[in-house]
N, C-alpha and C positions, 0 to 999 in steps of 0.2 A: 389424549386425543383418540377419537374413534378410528378403528382400522380403515373404514371406507374413506374418511376424510384424509387420513394419512396417505392412503394410496393415491387419492386424487391430487393432493399437494405434490407428492413425489412425481407424478406423471406431468403435472402442469409446470412446475419449476424446472424439472429435469428436461422437459422438451424445449423450454425457452433457453436453457443453458446450452443444450446441444446446438440449437439454432445460432446462438451467439458464437460458439466455437467453430461453426462452419463458415464464418465470415472470412474473406480473403486475408491471408497473413499480413499483407501490407496495411490493412485497416486496423490491425490490433494495436493498442497503445504501446505495447512493449516491443514493437517491431524493430526499432532502432537498436535496442539492447540485443535482440536475437542475432543481428547481423555481425556483432563483434565476435572475435575469435576466442579470446581467453575468458574462462569463467570469472576471473576477478574483475574483468572489464564489464562483462555481462551483468553481474550483480550490482556493480557500482552504477552503471547506466540505469538499471531498473530502479535503484534507490533514488536517483535524481528525478527520473520520470514520475515516480509515484509521489515523492515528497513535494515536488513542485506543482502537483495538481491542486491548486488552491485558487479560489475565486473564479474569475472569468476563464472559461476553458480555452478560448483562443489565445489569450495572453499566456496561460500556463504552458500550452503546447509550443508557442513561439519561444518562450524563455528556455524551456528544457531542450528544445531542438537546437537553438543557437548555441547554448552552452555545450552540448555534446559535440556539435560541429567544431567548435573552437578547441575542445579537448582532443579531438582527433580519434584515430582508430584504437588507441590505447589510453582511454580516459583516466583510468586509475593510476597508471604509471606517470602520465603527464601531470596529474595533480600532485603526486608524491614529489616530483621534481620542481614544482612551481615555487617561486619566491614571491614576496609581497607584490612586486610590480606586475608579475605575470598574473597573479590573482586579480588584481585591479583591472588588467587588460581583458581577462576572461569575462568579467562582469560589466564591462563598459556598455552603457546604454540599455542594460537589462533592468526590468522592473517586474515585480511580482506583487500586485496589489499595493499594500502599504510598505512593502519591503524594497528598499532602494539598493542600487549597486553596492554601496558600502556594506550593507547588511549581508548581501549575498556573498561578498568577498570574505567577510568574517566567518560566515557559515562554511564556506569552502576551505578556509584555513583550518577550521576545527576538524573537518573531515580529512584533510590532508594529514594533520598531525595524528589522527587515529590510525590512518593507513600506514603511517611511518612506524607506529608502535606495533602494528599487527600486519601480517602480510595481506590480509583481505578482510572484507566484512564478515565472511564466513568464520574466519579464525577469531575475529572479535566476538561474534555471537557465541561461539563455542566456549570461549573463556568466561563469558557471562553465565554459562550454565553451571559454573562452579567446578571444583576439583573432581567431584564424583559424577558430574554431568547430570545431576538430578534436581537442579533448581527448577521450580515451576516455570513454564514457558512465559507467562505474563510477567513474572518477577525478573526473569532473564532479559526479557524485552525492555523493561524499564532500565535495567542496568546497562543494556546496549545503548540506549539513547543517552544516558548520563555519560558514558564513555565517549560517545561521539561528540558531545559538547564540552568535554574536559578542556579546561584552559580558558573558556569564555567566562568573563566576569558577569555577575548578576546585572551590573550597570549596562554592559554591552548588550546583553540579551534583552533587557528592558527597553533601552533606547532604540535598538534596531528591530525589536519585536521578533526576536529569533525563536522564541518559544513555539511559534507557529511552524517552524521548520525542524524543531526538535521536540515533538510532542511526547509527553511522558504518560504512560498508562497509569502510573501511581497517583496522578493528580485527578483522576476520575473522568476524564473526557473519553470520547469514543476512539480517538486516535485512528480514524478511518484510513488515512493515507499510509500510516505505519503498518496496519494490518494488510493493506493492499500490497505493500512491498513484500511482506511475509508470504502472502498468497502467491505472489509472482515467483519467488525463489524456492518455495517449498513444495508447491503442488507439482505433479508430474508434467513433463513437457507435452502439452496437448494442443500446441499451436497458438495458445494465448499465454499460458504460464511457462516458466523456463526450466523447472526441475533441477535446480542447481544445488540445493542443500538437502541433507538427509535428516536434519533436525531443525526445528521441531517437525514431527511427523504430520502429514495432512490431517489426521484425526484430532490433532491438538490445535489446529489453526482456529482463529476467531474471525467472525464475519467483518469485513470492512463496512462500517455502518455510518452513513451520512443521513441527512434529513430526508432526502428523496427516497433512499432505500427504506428507511424506517416507515415512511408514509405507506409504501406498498405492503410492508409487513403488517401494518395496522389494518389495511384494507383486507388482507388475508386472515385477519384475526389471530395472528401469531404473537401479538403483543398489544398491550394497551398503553405503552409508554409514548409520550408525546415528544420527547427530546432525546437525541443520541447521547449516550453516556457509557461509561464502562459497564455499569449494571445492565443497561439495555443490550450491549454487545454480548455479554455472558448469557442473558436470557434468550435472545433470538438464536444464538449459535446452538444452544442446547435444544431448542425446538427443531432446528434444521438437522441436528445430529440424529433426531428420531427418524428422519427421512433417509439419511445417508451417513451412518455412524463413522465410516472410515474417511469421509471427506466432506464435511458440512460446508466448507467454503466454496465447493463446486457450484452451489446454487447462487453465489454472488453473480456469476455470469448471466443467469436467467433474470435476476433482479435488475441488473444493469440494462438488460434488453427491455424489460418492462418500463423503466425510466425513459429510455430512448424512444419507445413507441409513442409516448405522449398520451396514452390512454388515461381517461379519468377513472374514478373508482367504479362507476357503473359499467364502463366498457371492459375494465379488467375483470370484474365479477362475471360478466357474460362469457368472457373467454374462459374463465376458470370453470364455469358450469359445464362447458363443452369439452373439458379435458378428459 
């Protein structure tokens, strides 16, 4: 990439990211997690908010909001203590696209069991890094998801379509919502992200990549890929690492702002030319 283009991209996406971070705290998606007192509850709330961002945005926000309200001010502790009936009550009348209350209850049961085996999601992820702590972050993240789903049968996952809520990087998809969670807990507390974990480091994070974000990256000529995938995530993250080596996922905020702006390709390019 030519130095002049690199500089303009850094200025363009960086400016948009800063604009996004200046939005009122109450408008940030992770605001509900930020209000909780204990780091274990903050990370767990962030996990629910990020992983339940599926399909219709309004339905996703309603589902995660109701679930967190029902779990109360200590959601992780409440879940750890929950029995089968309590899990069913927590998920009553909740729907997430094609995932019905029974599927959500099974998913929560798996998360509960993982939290019973480990004190927190941070402890679980640390164990997935291996005894020496040097397992590659993407491999550790895949093991993290496997551990979260431990005990769920293949039949249950298939019938309730729970693979959507337990996305595995090893299967080749972009796992955008999983990377969004990692961004939320690993990037410094900047008003949007929470700065809860020390590993993986911000320079090791991968970009949360869905179709809308990928389209904007194509318009900026940072990739020619047409569909989100693990390969696309690795490629575009490497491109963004040229702009900000210590924190490539920072630019996700700017890309989200581009999506929210509703600009078409020509409008975006005009904006870019004036950066």
